Steps between C-alpha positions, in 0.01 A plus 500: 500500500261648243146459632184576303210600727153500341197688635143523375450825693611847402787611724539686730170425672229758544345483845588205722592241234651226716639262232620792289695643791657161568611472136668841514663407832633180344646692204674738741627215714642308203676813371637571850652150494673577170268320258361637170123523469283530193136572581223386265186699576209689340567822306551801727702311763784701654747333737838671500703206633407268210510496122130518417365313198137591430282201414132516392294349786342236273845353431615470860304181572625306197854358527527479120396863455732604783812343350583780250520750788756297698861625483738249338742506794233459771550207737159462665145635470309582818128549428265648760192348339409143401663341196360162400833392349856626485644699210696286256818705521540588869483351850222653706320524834169661588378658824132463592377799703151371583315197630404258225163330472489146644587245234696744285762309304845601626701707255866410442776659710255681728619702799261601778528785754523313832523152646127501575417622149716228345372214717137589435579443131696178548846655472804591712633766262466859620686827539388766747415843362730787583485879491757779489550636855589841355135550404389500865549735792657313790371652823739379769316664792298273731127490428261671741165360617310806373627475139249395236475146365501449123317272260645519150362298211198401298179554697365153441367257758783254425750763616320522836488879518170476689686334789725803532202736480292310756794472738578872473139590576479252785811621682477865394836505326588711196518310170598625155360297209671535161356317201332536164132528587267763649350358820340699777663470842417666829666550837877488515535346153644729233484401133771652278443318169763321295852618580839445344848643490603745770157519661485125546856492634416772752188320624688171538779666699270699730257217584508319834440174312363371170196273505505205259211282619488288183195278460648306208822319416698783352792388277734751666387836645712799396346738751659296779847557355422868440408540865810321628732702275341809658578372851129434567375172652224292341182360654367215286334162474658158454395473136694445181859624505467719810656246741808499274532878509418592861688389813403588861781760500340701218128443548220272615289240319155404628205279411208716617412868519490472880859376499603784269341760727692357795826491301444860388551615858874428483575485127676838513768368739680320214833656411503701174861389453397134523224555243735667253779246554263206442378646171853589386620148575227318310285724280702758304529526122862380515418195716219413259733540200764278663243224544379530142860482373535175699188373322622614157832321544330181613273503194794567267714226659242232581182599316310505830364771731643437850295504822463839666677602820262593781572762764701351792216512752285288267777241467533483877123462544495214249790310662418200729 
């Protein structure tokens, strides 16, 4: 299949760049499955696995202006930004990487990032994000109680980083905070700034656990998958997509900071092998690409985006 992937963002990402990293992972996954990929993206984009066609940013949002850049033998367009209508010459789907404002008119052929994300927007169509396991250091050794905990992400109240900081101070445990801001922390909290690449991979692998105490309904939550691919369990809240990503074997989900502090006492006892296996089964770039190919084929054959397929533990929880 010849797939055209369209991105508003320059690729590869600079800094964290969650959606950008997912787009590159999808390109790699599609190519690994034997498909051809043409990537429409702003000038300066470099992704070795795809044929890159540079498109001026102002033309990416307009299906009519986009049409001249589409290869004649392409079979489907996959946009990673909203298109109000489909191009005249090609079947298409579009992935929405954020929460939409209430009352937003649904765009055609929209795919969300999780079951929760889809249902909050009146849909059942979703595909889980995936990442390339080769980009992470899998530490197979059991975690030790004295290892540091890690918070990785934007230092915003919705991300709940203050829960991790307050808990670390309250119980006297070491915490490393990595994010793009310059706060002032005291005690056993160490701030290392925004990290990426090898440094991020090393922190994820060495941590006793990763804190993800989300205070909002996150569409997905890449840091959870990054932790699990590293063999590191996750301590989070029951918000957004987190219940779809985390099982009791690979982490703990709580409703209050008090519950999280209690769960932190034993979070390190989760098996690194179980964490890695869970992520490899459900959240790799190839698994994501396989699901998108299923969606592409459904759209080409029926004109409709099919419902997403939730992780098995969610299906069991929803059964009578």
